C-alpha atoms as an extended CHARMM CRD file, in Angstrom:
* protein
*
       296  EXT
         1         1  MET       CA              0.0090000000        0.0550000000       -0.2330000000  PROA      1               0.0000000000
         2         2  SER       CA              1.0540000000        3.5960000000       -0.7840000000  PROA      2               0.0000000000
         3         3  GLU       CA              1.8530000000        5.6210000000        2.2770000000  PROA      3               0.0000000000
         4         4  LYS       CA             -1.1200000000        8.3180000000        1.4160000000  PROA      4               0.0000000000
         5         5  LEU       CA             -4.6310000000        7.0860000000        1.8230000000  PROA      5               0.0000000000
         6         6  VAL       CA             -6.3500000000        6.0760000000       -1.8130000000  PROA      6               0.0000000000
         7         7  VAL       CA            -10.0980000000        6.0790000000       -2.0430000000  PROA      7               0.0000000000
         8         8  ALA       CA            -11.4160000000        5.0870000000       -5.5420000000  PROA      8               0.0000000000
         9         9  ILE       CA            -14.9750000000        5.8520000000       -6.1800000000  PROA      9               0.0000000000
        10        10  SER       CA            -17.6280000000        5.3830000000       -9.1060000000  PROA      10              0.0000000000
        11        11  SER       CA            -19.1990000000        8.2250000000      -10.5390000000  PROA      11              0.0000000000
        12        12  ARG       CA            -22.6820000000        6.9890000000       -9.2310000000  PROA      12              0.0000000000
        13        13  ALA       CA            -21.2700000000        6.9760000000       -5.5760000000  PROA      13              0.0000000000
        14        14  LEU       CA            -19.9710000000       10.5650000000       -6.0460000000  PROA      14              0.0000000000
        15        15  PHE       CA            -22.7870000000       11.9070000000       -7.8650000000  PROA      15              0.0000000000
        16        16  ASP       CA            -26.6130000000       11.5260000000       -8.4540000000  PROA      16              0.0000000000
        17        17  LEU       CA            -26.7240000000        9.7070000000      -11.7660000000  PROA      17              0.0000000000
        18        18  ASP       CA            -30.2140000000        8.2790000000      -11.2510000000  PROA      18              0.0000000000
        19        19  ALA       CA            -31.8270000000       10.3120000000      -14.3740000000  PROA      19              0.0000000000
        20        20  SER       CA            -29.2280000000        9.0120000000      -16.7030000000  PROA      20              0.0000000000
        21        21  HSD       CA            -28.9910000000        5.5290000000      -15.2660000000  PROA      21              0.0000000000
        22        22  GLN       CA            -32.8770000000        5.1690000000      -16.0400000000  PROA      22              0.0000000000
        23        23  VAL       CA            -32.1350000000        6.3280000000      -19.3580000000  PROA      23              0.0000000000
        24        24  PHE       CA            -29.6940000000        3.4630000000      -19.7350000000  PROA      24              0.0000000000
        25        25  LYS       CA            -31.9530000000        0.9320000000      -18.1090000000  PROA      25              0.0000000000
        26        26  GLN       CA            -34.9580000000        1.7660000000      -20.2090000000  PROA      26              0.0000000000
        27        27  GLN       CA            -33.4410000000        2.8470000000      -23.6120000000  PROA      27              0.0000000000
        28        28  GLY       CA            -29.9760000000        1.1580000000      -23.5420000000  PROA      28              0.0000000000
        29        29  LYS       CA            -26.5160000000        2.2710000000      -24.0770000000  PROA      29              0.0000000000
        30        30  ALA       CA            -26.9040000000        4.4040000000      -27.1190000000  PROA      30              0.0000000000
        31        31  ALA       CA            -29.5130000000        6.5190000000      -25.6840000000  PROA      31              0.0000000000
        32        32  PHE       CA            -27.5010000000        6.7900000000      -22.5790000000  PROA      32              0.0000000000
        33        33  CYS       CA            -24.4270000000        8.2110000000      -24.5910000000  PROA      33              0.0000000000
        34        34  GLU       CA            -26.6050000000       10.5840000000      -26.3210000000  PROA      34              0.0000000000
        35        35  TYR       CA            -28.1490000000       11.7020000000      -23.1900000000  PROA      35              0.0000000000
        36        36  GLN       CA            -24.8870000000       12.2660000000      -21.3820000000  PROA      36              0.0000000000
        37        37  ILE       CA            -23.3560000000       14.3580000000      -24.2370000000  PROA      37              0.0000000000
        38        38  GLU       CA            -26.5280000000       16.5200000000      -24.5380000000  PROA      38              0.0000000000
        39        39  HSD       CA            -26.1930000000       17.2880000000      -20.7420000000  PROA      39              0.0000000000
        40        40  GLU       CA            -22.5400000000       17.3210000000      -20.2990000000  PROA      40              0.0000000000
        41        41  ASN       CA            -22.6730000000       20.9950000000      -19.4660000000  PROA      41              0.0000000000
        42        42  ASP       CA            -25.5290000000       20.3880000000      -16.8070000000  PROA      42              0.0000000000
        43        43  VAL       CA            -23.8600000000       20.1480000000      -13.2840000000  PROA      43              0.0000000000
        44        44  LEU       CA            -24.5080000000       17.0030000000      -11.5100000000  PROA      44              0.0000000000
        45        45  GLU       CA            -26.0660000000       17.1600000000       -7.9700000000  PROA      45              0.0000000000
        46        46  PRO       CA            -23.9930000000       15.5990000000       -5.0650000000  PROA      46              0.0000000000
        47        47  GLY       CA            -24.4910000000       11.8100000000       -4.4550000000  PROA      47              0.0000000000
        48        48  VAL       CA            -24.3710000000        9.5770000000       -1.3810000000  PROA      48              0.0000000000
        49        49  ALA       CA            -20.6520000000        9.6260000000       -1.0080000000  PROA      49              0.0000000000
        50        50  PHE       CA            -20.0920000000       13.2720000000       -1.9300000000  PROA      50              0.0000000000
        51        51  THR       CA            -19.7450000000       14.7950000000        1.8640000000  PROA      51              0.0000000000
        52        52  LEU       CA            -17.3340000000       11.8460000000        2.4990000000  PROA      52              0.0000000000
        53        53  VAL       CA            -15.1850000000       12.6060000000       -0.4410000000  PROA      53              0.0000000000
        54        54  GLN       CA            -15.2900000000       16.4100000000        0.3380000000  PROA      54              0.0000000000
        55        55  LYS       CA            -14.0140000000       15.8350000000        3.9280000000  PROA      55              0.0000000000
        56        56  LEU       CA            -11.3810000000       13.2650000000        2.8110000000  PROA      56              0.0000000000
        57        57  LEU       CA            -10.0730000000       15.8680000000        0.5620000000  PROA      57              0.0000000000
        58        58  ALA       CA            -10.1890000000       18.6650000000        2.9470000000  PROA      58              0.0000000000
        59        59  ILE       CA             -7.6960000000       16.7730000000        5.2000000000  PROA      59              0.0000000000
        60        60  ASN       CA             -5.0430000000       17.6670000000        2.7760000000  PROA      60              0.0000000000
        61        61  SER       CA             -5.2490000000       21.4970000000        3.7750000000  PROA      61              0.0000000000
        62        62  LYS       CA             -4.4690000000       20.2450000000        7.2450000000  PROA      62              0.0000000000
        63        63  VAL       CA             -1.3170000000       18.3960000000        6.9010000000  PROA      63              0.0000000000
        64        64  ASP       CA              2.4250000000       19.0240000000        5.3390000000  PROA      64              0.0000000000
        65        65  THR       CA              2.9860000000       18.1400000000        1.7170000000  PROA      65              0.0000000000
        66        66  PRO       CA              2.8670000000       15.6580000000        0.2020000000  PROA      66              0.0000000000
        67        67  PRO       CA             -0.9790000000       15.0880000000        0.5200000000  PROA      67              0.0000000000
        68        68  ALA       CA             -2.3300000000       12.6050000000        2.8840000000  PROA      68              0.0000000000
        69        69  VAL       CA             -5.5410000000       11.6650000000        0.7580000000  PROA      69              0.0000000000
        70        70  GLU       CA             -6.0560000000       11.0350000000       -2.8400000000  PROA      70              0.0000000000
        71        71  VAL       CA             -9.5450000000       10.2380000000       -4.4010000000  PROA      71              0.0000000000
        72        72  ILE       CA             -9.5520000000        8.4790000000       -7.6090000000  PROA      72              0.0000000000
        73        73  LEU       CA            -12.6540000000        8.2970000000      -10.0710000000  PROA      73              0.0000000000
        74        74  LEU       CA            -13.2060000000        4.9160000000      -11.4860000000  PROA      74              0.0000000000
        75        75  SER       CA            -16.1910000000        4.9180000000      -14.0600000000  PROA      75              0.0000000000
        76        76  ARG       CA            -17.9930000000        2.5760000000      -16.2690000000  PROA      76              0.0000000000
        77        77  ASN       CA            -18.5210000000        5.8060000000      -18.7370000000  PROA      77              0.0000000000
        78        78  SER       CA            -16.4940000000        6.2960000000      -21.4680000000  PROA      78              0.0000000000
        79        79  ALA       CA            -14.1680000000        9.3330000000      -21.5020000000  PROA      79              0.0000000000
        80        80  ASP       CA            -16.5990000000       10.8950000000      -23.7390000000  PROA      80              0.0000000000
        81        81  THR       CA            -19.6480000000       10.2880000000      -22.0120000000  PROA      81              0.0000000000
        82        82  GLY       CA            -17.8420000000       10.8640000000      -18.7820000000  PROA      82              0.0000000000
        83        83  LEU       CA            -17.0110000000       14.3260000000      -19.4960000000  PROA      83              0.0000000000
        84        84  ARG       CA            -20.0760000000       15.6380000000      -17.5240000000  PROA      84              0.0000000000
        85        85  VAL       CA            -18.6900000000       13.9520000000      -14.5470000000  PROA      85              0.0000000000
        86        86  PHE       CA            -15.1830000000       15.5910000000      -14.8990000000  PROA      86              0.0000000000
        87        87  ASN       CA            -17.1690000000       18.9540000000      -15.5920000000  PROA      87              0.0000000000
        88        88  SER       CA            -19.2010000000       18.4520000000      -12.3250000000  PROA      88              0.0000000000
        89        89  ILE       CA            -15.8160000000       17.7320000000      -10.3000000000  PROA      89              0.0000000000
        90        90  GLN       CA            -14.5940000000       20.9360000000      -11.4170000000  PROA      90              0.0000000000
        91        91  HSD       CA            -17.6990000000       22.9730000000      -10.8670000000  PROA      91              0.0000000000
        92        92  HSD       CA            -17.8980000000       21.4580000000       -7.2100000000  PROA      92              0.0000000000
        93        93  GLN       CA            -13.9900000000       22.2310000000       -6.7090000000  PROA      93              0.0000000000
        94        94  LEU       CA            -13.2350000000       18.4380000000       -5.9200000000  PROA      94              0.0000000000
        95        95  ASP       CA             -9.3210000000       18.1800000000       -6.0590000000  PROA      95              0.0000000000
        96        96  ILE       CA             -9.7700000000       14.7850000000       -8.2080000000  PROA      96              0.0000000000
        97        97  THR       CA             -7.3800000000       14.5900000000      -11.0520000000  PROA      97              0.0000000000
        98        98  ARG       CA             -6.8710000000       10.9100000000      -11.7840000000  PROA      98              0.0000000000
        99        99  ALA       CA             -9.8010000000        8.6330000000      -13.4050000000  PROA      99              0.0000000000
       100       100  VAL       CA            -10.2720000000        5.4770000000      -15.5320000000  PROA      100             0.0000000000
       101       101  PHE       CA            -13.0770000000        5.4200000000      -17.9200000000  PROA      101             0.0000000000
       102       102  THR       CA            -13.8420000000        1.8750000000      -19.0400000000  PROA      102             0.0000000000
       103       103  SER       CA            -16.7870000000        2.2690000000      -21.6310000000  PROA      103             0.0000000000
       104       104  GLY       CA            -19.1780000000       -0.2540000000      -19.7070000000  PROA      104             0.0000000000
       105       105  GLY       CA            -16.6670000000       -2.6800000000      -18.4950000000  PROA      105             0.0000000000
       106       106  SER       CA            -15.8300000000       -3.2430000000      -14.7760000000  PROA      106             0.0000000000
       107       107  PRO       CA            -13.4030000000       -0.7170000000      -13.4210000000  PROA      107             0.0000000000
       108       108  TYR       CA            -12.3740000000       -2.8650000000      -10.2500000000  PROA      108             0.0000000000
       109       109  HSD       CA             -9.3980000000       -4.2360000000      -12.0710000000  PROA      109             0.0000000000
       110       110  TYR       CA             -7.6820000000       -1.0670000000      -11.7080000000  PROA      110             0.0000000000
       111       111  VAL       CA             -8.0190000000       -0.8760000000       -7.8450000000  PROA      111             0.0000000000
       112       112  PRO       CA             -4.8310000000       -2.7390000000       -7.2760000000  PROA      112             0.0000000000
       113       113  ALA       CA             -3.0740000000       -0.4040000000       -9.9280000000  PROA      113             0.0000000000
       114       114  PHE       CA             -3.6230000000        2.6750000000       -7.5520000000  PROA      114             0.0000000000
       115       115  ASN       CA             -2.7210000000        0.9750000000       -4.4980000000  PROA      115             0.0000000000
       116       116  THR       CA             -6.3470000000        1.5380000000       -3.1820000000  PROA      116             0.0000000000
       117       117  HSD       CA             -7.3130000000        1.4170000000        0.4190000000  PROA      117             0.0000000000
       118       118  LEU       CA            -11.0810000000        1.7930000000       -0.2320000000  PROA      118             0.0000000000
       119       119  PHE       CA            -13.2720000000        1.2170000000       -3.2900000000  PROA      119             0.0000000000
       120       120  LEU       CA            -16.9440000000        2.7790000000       -3.3480000000  PROA      120             0.0000000000
       121       121  SER       CA            -19.3620000000        1.7180000000       -6.1070000000  PROA      121             0.0000000000
       122       122  ALA       CA            -23.0050000000        1.4700000000       -6.8410000000  PROA      122             0.0000000000
       123       123  GLU       CA            -22.3860000000       -1.8240000000       -8.7570000000  PROA      123             0.0000000000
       124       124  ALA       CA            -22.4330000000       -4.7920000000       -6.2710000000  PROA      124             0.0000000000
       125       125  GLU       CA            -20.6370000000       -7.2320000000       -8.4860000000  PROA      125             0.0000000000
       126       126  ASP       CA            -17.5000000000       -4.8160000000       -8.7530000000  PROA      126             0.0000000000
       127       127  VAL       CA            -17.4790000000       -4.4620000000       -5.0900000000  PROA      127             0.0000000000
       128       128  LYS       CA            -17.6860000000       -8.1620000000       -4.6230000000  PROA      128             0.0000000000
       129       129  ASN       CA            -14.7930000000       -8.7720000000       -7.1050000000  PROA      129             0.0000000000
       130       130  ALA       CA            -12.7920000000       -6.0840000000       -5.1370000000  PROA      130             0.0000000000
       131       131  LEU       CA            -13.2940000000       -7.7950000000       -1.9020000000  PROA      131             0.0000000000
       132       132  THR       CA            -12.3960000000      -11.1950000000       -3.1940000000  PROA      132             0.0000000000
       133       133  ALA       CA             -9.0840000000       -9.6870000000       -4.5180000000  PROA      133             0.0000000000
       134       134  GLY       CA             -8.4250000000       -8.6260000000       -0.9860000000  PROA      134             0.0000000000
       135       135  TYR       CA             -9.3270000000       -4.7890000000       -0.7380000000  PROA      135             0.0000000000
       136       136  ALA       CA            -11.9690000000       -2.8390000000        1.3700000000  PROA      136             0.0000000000
       137       137  ALA       CA            -15.0080000000       -2.1180000000       -0.8660000000  PROA      137             0.0000000000
       138       138  ALA       CA            -18.5830000000       -1.4170000000       -0.2360000000  PROA      138             0.0000000000
       139       139  THR       CA            -21.6160000000       -1.0200000000       -2.4050000000  PROA      139             0.0000000000
       140       140  ILE       CA            -23.1610000000        2.4870000000       -1.5530000000  PROA      140             0.0000000000
       141       141  LEU       CA            -26.7880000000        2.1010000000       -1.0880000000  PROA      141             0.0000000000
       142       142  ASN       CA            -29.4040000000        4.5350000000       -2.2740000000  PROA      142             0.0000000000
       143       143  SER       CA            -28.9400000000        6.3860000000        1.2870000000  PROA      143             0.0000000000
       144       144  HSD       CA            -29.7310000000        9.4140000000        2.7130000000  PROA      144             0.0000000000
       145       145  GLN       CA            -26.9060000000       11.6600000000        2.2050000000  PROA      145             0.0000000000
       146       146  SER       CA            -25.2540000000       12.8730000000        5.3390000000  PROA      146             0.0000000000
       147       147  PHE       CA            -25.0670000000       16.5770000000        5.7430000000  PROA      147             0.0000000000
       148       148  SER       CA            -22.7690000000       17.4820000000        8.8130000000  PROA      148             0.0000000000
       149       149  HSD       CA            -22.2820000000       20.8320000000       10.1160000000  PROA      149             0.0000000000
       150       150  SER       CA            -18.9100000000       19.5370000000       11.5530000000  PROA      150             0.0000000000
       151       151  GLU       CA            -15.6990000000       19.7630000000        9.3540000000  PROA      151             0.0000000000
       152       152  GLN       CA            -14.5420000000       16.4320000000       11.1650000000  PROA      152             0.0000000000
       153       153  LEU       CA            -14.9010000000       13.3330000000        9.1430000000  PROA      153             0.0000000000
       154       154  ARG       CA            -16.7450000000       10.5590000000       10.9650000000  PROA      154             0.0000000000
       155       155  ILE       CA            -16.7970000000        7.0230000000        9.9740000000  PROA      155             0.0000000000
       156       156  ALA       CA            -18.5960000000        4.1560000000       11.6570000000  PROA      156             0.0000000000
       157       157  PHE       CA            -17.8120000000        0.5200000000       11.0540000000  PROA      157             0.0000000000
       158       158  ASP       CA            -19.3450000000       -2.7570000000       12.2220000000  PROA      158             0.0000000000
       159       159  GLY       CA            -16.8280000000       -5.3030000000       13.5680000000  PROA      159             0.0000000000
       160       160  ASP       CA            -17.3650000000       -8.9780000000       12.5710000000  PROA      160             0.0000000000
       161       161  ALA       CA            -16.7750000000       -9.5330000000        8.6410000000  PROA      161             0.0000000000
       162       162  VAL       CA            -15.7800000000       -5.8140000000        8.2900000000  PROA      162             0.0000000000
       163       163  LEU       CA            -12.9590000000       -4.8650000000       10.5900000000  PROA      163             0.0000000000
       164       164  PHE       CA            -12.4910000000       -8.4360000000       11.8660000000  PROA      164             0.0000000000
       165       165  SER       CA            -12.7350000000      -11.6250000000       10.0870000000  PROA      165             0.0000000000
       166       166  ASP       CA            -16.0370000000      -13.5480000000       10.2350000000  PROA      166             0.0000000000
       167       167  GLU       CA            -14.5670000000      -16.2790000000       12.0510000000  PROA      167             0.0000000000
       168       168  SER       CA            -16.8600000000      -15.6960000000       15.3020000000  PROA      168             0.0000000000
       169       169  GLU       CA            -19.9690000000      -14.9300000000       13.0620000000  PROA      169             0.0000000000
       170       170  ARG       CA            -19.6010000000      -18.4110000000       11.6070000000  PROA      170             0.0000000000
       171       171  ILE       CA            -19.9640000000      -19.7840000000       15.1240000000  PROA      171             0.0000000000
       172       172  TYR       CA            -22.9620000000      -17.6100000000       15.5940000000  PROA      172             0.0000000000
       173       173  LYS       CA            -24.4520000000      -18.7750000000       12.4310000000  PROA      173             0.0000000000
       174       174  SER       CA            -24.0240000000      -22.5130000000       12.6920000000  PROA      174             0.0000000000
       175       175  GLN       CA            -24.2590000000      -22.8180000000       16.6350000000  PROA      175             0.0000000000
       176       176  GLY       CA            -26.2450000000      -20.0400000000       18.1690000000  PROA      176             0.0000000000
       177       177  LEU       CA            -25.7570000000      -17.1770000000       20.4000000000  PROA      177             0.0000000000
       178       178  SER       CA            -24.6890000000      -19.3510000000       23.4450000000  PROA      178             0.0000000000
       179       179  ALA       CA            -21.8730000000      -21.2170000000       21.7190000000  PROA      179             0.0000000000
       180       180  PHE       CA            -20.8010000000      -17.8530000000       20.3600000000  PROA      180             0.0000000000
       181       181  THR       CA            -20.7830000000      -16.0210000000       23.7570000000  PROA      181             0.0000000000
       182       182  GLU       CA            -18.9010000000      -19.2270000000       25.1870000000  PROA      182             0.0000000000
       183       183  ASN       CA            -16.2880000000      -19.0740000000       22.3860000000  PROA      183             0.0000000000
       184       184  GLU       CA            -15.7010000000      -15.2870000000       22.7360000000  PROA      184             0.0000000000
       185       185  ARG       CA            -15.2900000000      -15.6120000000       26.5160000000  PROA      185             0.0000000000
       186       186  GLU       CA            -12.7590000000      -18.5310000000       26.1370000000  PROA      186             0.0000000000
       187       187  GLN       CA            -11.1610000000      -16.5570000000       23.3710000000  PROA      187             0.0000000000
       188       188  ALA       CA            -11.2090000000      -13.2690000000       25.0360000000  PROA      188             0.0000000000
       189       189  THR       CA             -7.3350000000      -12.5830000000       25.0560000000  PROA      189             0.0000000000
       190       190  THR       CA             -6.8210000000      -14.0070000000       21.5270000000  PROA      190             0.0000000000
       191       191  PRO       CA             -6.8460000000      -11.5160000000       18.9290000000  PROA      191             0.0000000000
       192       192  LEU       CA             -9.3940000000      -11.6990000000       15.9760000000  PROA      192             0.0000000000
       193       193  SER       CA             -8.0780000000      -11.9270000000       12.4680000000  PROA      193             0.0000000000
       194       194  GLY       CA             -8.1990000000       -8.8210000000       10.4250000000  PROA      194             0.0000000000
       195       195  GLY       CA            -11.2360000000       -8.3840000000        8.0650000000  PROA      195             0.0000000000
       196       196  PRO       CA            -11.3920000000       -6.6140000000        4.7650000000  PROA      196             0.0000000000
       197       197  PHE       CA            -11.6100000000       -2.8840000000        6.2500000000  PROA      197             0.0000000000
       198       198  LYS       CA             -8.5910000000       -3.3750000000        8.6160000000  PROA      198             0.0000000000
       199       199  PRO       CA             -5.9190000000       -1.8130000000        5.9340000000  PROA      199             0.0000000000
       200       200  PHE       CA             -8.1780000000        0.8450000000        5.5710000000  PROA      200             0.0000000000
       201       201  LEU       CA             -8.6280000000        1.7640000000        9.2650000000  PROA      201             0.0000000000
       202       202  THR       CA             -4.8750000000        1.3880000000        9.6610000000  PROA      202             0.0000000000
       203       203  ALA       CA             -4.4660000000        4.0400000000        6.9330000000  PROA      203             0.0000000000
       204       204  LEU       CA             -6.9820000000        6.3900000000        8.8620000000  PROA      204             0.0000000000
       205       205  GLN       CA             -4.8580000000        5.7930000000       12.1400000000  PROA      205             0.0000000000
       206       206  ALA       CA             -1.8990000000        7.0360000000       10.4190000000  PROA      206             0.0000000000
       207       207  ILE       CA             -3.4300000000       10.2570000000        9.5390000000  PROA      207             0.0000000000
       208       208  GLN       CA             -5.0400000000       10.4570000000       12.8480000000  PROA      208             0.0000000000
       209       209  GLY       CA             -1.5600000000       10.0200000000       14.2920000000  PROA      209             0.0000000000
       210       210  GLN       CA             -0.0840000000       13.3390000000       12.8110000000  PROA      210             0.0000000000
       211       211  PHE       CA             -2.6180000000       15.1820000000       15.0780000000  PROA      211             0.0000000000
       212       212  GLU       CA             -3.3550000000       15.8080000000       18.6890000000  PROA      212             0.0000000000
       213       213  PRO       CA             -6.5770000000       13.3990000000       19.4660000000  PROA      213             0.0000000000
       214       214  ASP       CA             -8.7300000000       16.6430000000       20.2500000000  PROA      214             0.0000000000
       215       215  GLN       CA             -7.7720000000       18.1000000000       16.8640000000  PROA      215             0.0000000000
       216       216  SER       CA             -7.8810000000       15.2610000000       14.4640000000  PROA      216             0.0000000000
       217       217  PRO       CA             -9.8890000000       15.7310000000       11.4450000000  PROA      217             0.0000000000
       218       218  ILE       CA            -11.1030000000       12.0410000000       11.5920000000  PROA      218             0.0000000000
       219       219  ARG       CA            -13.1590000000       10.4140000000       14.0260000000  PROA      219             0.0000000000
       220       220  THR       CA            -13.8790000000        6.6970000000       14.2020000000  PROA      220             0.0000000000
       221       221  ALA       CA            -16.6670000000        4.5420000000       15.8220000000  PROA      221             0.0000000000
       222       222  LEU       CA            -17.1230000000        0.7090000000       16.0860000000  PROA      222             0.0000000000
       223       223  VAL       CA            -20.8190000000       -0.0080000000       16.1660000000  PROA      223             0.0000000000
       224       224  THR       CA            -21.4300000000       -3.5770000000       16.5980000000  PROA      224             0.0000000000
       225       225  ALA       CA            -23.9890000000       -5.8760000000       17.8740000000  PROA      225             0.0000000000
       226       226  ARG       CA            -21.7610000000       -7.6940000000       20.2500000000  PROA      226             0.0000000000
       227       227  ALA       CA            -22.3020000000       -7.1520000000       23.9020000000  PROA      227             0.0000000000
       228       228  ALA       CA            -20.7370000000       -8.1110000000       27.1670000000  PROA      228             0.0000000000
       229       229  PRO       CA            -18.8700000000      -10.4650000000       27.7210000000  PROA      229             0.0000000000
       230       230  ALA       CA            -17.9930000000      -10.6110000000       23.8960000000  PROA      230             0.0000000000
       231       231  HSD       CA            -16.6380000000       -7.0400000000       23.9070000000  PROA      231             0.0000000000
       232       232  GLU       CA            -13.4770000000       -8.1160000000       25.7320000000  PROA      232             0.0000000000
       233       233  ARG       CA            -12.0530000000       -9.9590000000       22.6460000000  PROA      233             0.0000000000
       234       234  VAL       CA            -12.7990000000       -7.0570000000       20.5360000000  PROA      234             0.0000000000
       235       235  VAL       CA            -10.6620000000       -4.7190000000       23.0710000000  PROA      235             0.0000000000
       236       236  HSD       CA             -7.8610000000       -7.0490000000       23.1010000000  PROA      236             0.0000000000
       237       237  THR       CA             -7.8660000000       -7.1800000000       19.1780000000  PROA      237             0.0000000000
       238       238  PHE       CA             -7.3580000000       -3.5090000000       18.8250000000  PROA      238             0.0000000000
       239       239  ARG       CA             -4.6640000000       -3.4340000000       21.4880000000  PROA      239             0.0000000000
       240       240  THR       CA             -2.7040000000       -5.9700000000       19.7810000000  PROA      240             0.0000000000
       241       241  TRP       CA             -3.1180000000       -4.0500000000       16.3110000000  PROA      241             0.0000000000
       242       242  GLY       CA             -1.9600000000       -0.9980000000       17.9750000000  PROA      242             0.0000000000
       243       243  ILE       CA             -5.0890000000        0.7570000000       16.6930000000  PROA      243             0.0000000000
       244       244  ARG       CA             -7.2210000000        3.1880000000       18.7580000000  PROA      244             0.0000000000
       245       245  ILE       CA            -10.9260000000        3.3960000000       17.9490000000  PROA      245             0.0000000000
       246       246  ASP       CA            -12.2920000000        6.8100000000       19.2650000000  PROA      246             0.0000000000
       247       247  GLU       CA            -15.7440000000        5.2930000000       20.1300000000  PROA      247             0.0000000000
       248       248  SER       CA            -17.0340000000        1.8450000000       20.7680000000  PROA      248             0.0000000000
       249       249  MET       CA            -20.8350000000        0.8690000000       20.8330000000  PROA      249             0.0000000000
       250       250  PHE       CA            -21.6460000000       -2.6520000000       21.9690000000  PROA      250             0.0000000000
       251       251  LEU       CA            -25.4570000000       -2.6790000000       21.3250000000  PROA      251             0.0000000000
       252       252  GLY       CA            -26.2930000000       -6.1910000000       22.1010000000  PROA      252             0.0000000000
       253       253  GLY       CA            -28.5640000000       -6.4020000000       18.9460000000  PROA      253             0.0000000000
       254       254  MET       CA            -30.2600000000       -3.2100000000       19.1010000000  PROA      254             0.0000000000
       255       255  ASP       CA            -30.8600000000       -1.2530000000       15.8840000000  PROA      255             0.0000000000
       256       256  LYS       CA            -27.8750000000        0.7900000000       15.1880000000  PROA      256             0.0000000000
       257       257  THR       CA            -29.4600000000        3.9420000000       13.4970000000  PROA      257             0.0000000000
       258       258  ALA       CA            -29.8920000000        6.2800000000       16.3520000000  PROA      258             0.0000000000
       259       259  PHE       CA            -26.6100000000        5.5730000000       17.7650000000  PROA      259             0.0000000000
       260       260  LEU       CA            -25.1380000000        6.4750000000       14.1650000000  PROA      260             0.0000000000
       261       261  GLN       CA            -27.0410000000        9.7470000000       14.1450000000  PROA      261             0.0000000000
       262       262  ALA       CA            -26.0190000000       10.4430000000       17.5730000000  PROA      262             0.0000000000
       263       263  PHE       CA            -22.2460000000        9.8200000000       16.5900000000  PROA      263             0.0000000000
       264       264  GLY       CA            -22.9610000000       12.0700000000       13.2690000000  PROA      264             0.0000000000
       265       265  ALA       CA            -21.6700000000        9.3410000000       11.1910000000  PROA      265             0.0000000000
       266       266  ASP       CA            -20.6170000000       10.6050000000        7.5460000000  PROA      266             0.0000000000
       267       267  ILE       CA            -20.7000000000        7.0120000000        6.1700000000  PROA      267             0.0000000000
       268       268  PHE       CA            -21.2940000000        3.5120000000        7.8340000000  PROA      268             0.0000000000
       269       269  PHE       CA            -19.8740000000        0.0890000000        6.7080000000  PROA      269             0.0000000000
       270       270  ASP       CA            -21.6610000000       -3.1620000000        7.6970000000  PROA      270             0.0000000000
       271       271  ASP       CA            -21.8510000000       -6.5340000000        6.3640000000  PROA      271             0.0000000000
       272       272  GLN       CA            -25.4030000000       -7.1680000000        7.4240000000  PROA      272             0.0000000000
       273       273  LYS       CA            -28.1010000000       -6.0410000000        4.7070000000  PROA      273             0.0000000000
       274       274  HSD       CA            -31.0780000000       -5.5430000000        7.4290000000  PROA      274             0.0000000000
       275       275  TRP       CA            -28.7310000000       -3.1610000000        9.2780000000  PROA      275             0.0000000000
       276       276  CYS       CA            -27.7490000000       -1.2370000000        6.2610000000  PROA      276             0.0000000000
       277       277  GLU       CA            -31.0730000000       -0.9450000000        4.9360000000  PROA      277             0.0000000000
       278       278  SER       CA            -32.3050000000        0.5480000000        8.4400000000  PROA      278             0.0000000000
       279       279  ALA       CA            -29.4370000000        2.9490000000        8.6450000000  PROA      279             0.0000000000
       280       280  SER       CA            -29.5550000000        4.0140000000        5.0580000000  PROA      280             0.0000000000
       281       281  ALA       CA            -32.8820000000        6.0800000000        5.7070000000  PROA      281             0.0000000000
       282       282  HSD       CA            -30.7310000000        8.1450000000        7.7400000000  PROA      282             0.0000000000
       283       283  VAL       CA            -27.0040000000        8.0790000000        7.1940000000  PROA      283             0.0000000000
       284       284  ALA       CA            -24.9230000000        7.1990000000        4.0070000000  PROA      284             0.0000000000
       285       285  THR       CA            -24.2800000000        3.4610000000        4.2900000000  PROA      285             0.0000000000
       286       286  GLY       CA            -21.8260000000        1.0210000000        2.3880000000  PROA      286             0.0000000000
       287       287  HSD       CA            -22.7170000000       -2.7130000000        2.4900000000  PROA      287             0.0000000000
       288       288  VAL       CA            -19.9030000000       -4.9010000000        2.6570000000  PROA      288             0.0000000000
       289       289  PRO       CA            -21.0680000000       -8.1800000000        0.8730000000  PROA      289             0.0000000000
       290       290  HSD       CA            -18.3960000000      -10.1650000000        2.7720000000  PROA      290             0.0000000000
       291       291  GLY       CA            -18.4890000000      -13.1140000000        5.1600000000  PROA      291             0.0000000000
       292       292  ILE       CA            -20.9810000000      -15.6670000000        5.9870000000  PROA      292             0.0000000000
       293       293  ALA       CA            -23.9810000000      -13.4980000000        6.1440000000  PROA      293             0.0000000000
       294       294  ASN       CA            -23.5090000000      -12.7970000000        2.3740000000  PROA      294             0.0000000000
       295       295  GLN       CA            -23.0900000000      -16.5290000000        1.2280000000  PROA      295             0.0000000000
       296       296  GLU       CA            -26.0680000000      -17.7550000000       -0.8530000000  PROA      296             0.0000000000
């Protein structure tokens, strides 16, 4: 991985492209291309992940050079039809200069080439392929776009199958809550293996380490369905990794939405679709199709 944090994002995650996507679905590729060219000077409205990108790029103004963060555009548009996207990037004054346009092909192949820490897309298949290749990735849901009055970037994560492996989740799914709880009690001091988002969290931590804790431009939260005594293994895991999570919420199966709102999350990542769907009505949400919960 590169020293700077690299986030790759699709055009549909960054901007509201619902109208042109409907043209593509209903009328086909030729009509879509014509529509995009006709509207290439019409500025696109912010999409679900727009605020996240704004706040990520704003971190660069708070650190010494070289930049701490880079955002890459990975788009299924062609360069011709993607001109509207770049015009909108310039209009919104987003410092995004690198892009790949694949003319309908999957852009996930370019995730490794950019040394990407996180890939966000509206295309679930691209996200699954990136996760399989070992990269943090999430499908951006048609979520409420978070509008935060704070300049601080606030990112919330689920634990099992996101920050951690799904090893404990597998016991829960196959043997039930009692077996899960007993296993976590017995393994309390044994660190969990890292999940797909561990490298991304580590990169965030590296940026946080350049600031005093009360002045960091990033704040992180663990929002998990775990509860005592299963919390202890989580604490030991972060301690072993040398990672500080700013806030930890052990909710014991409670709905996460109110807690995400209280935290002021700019985005929330979870592997469980039902938690994602609940949260997405109020908070920008990325589904992580990883682990046993997402196996057909």
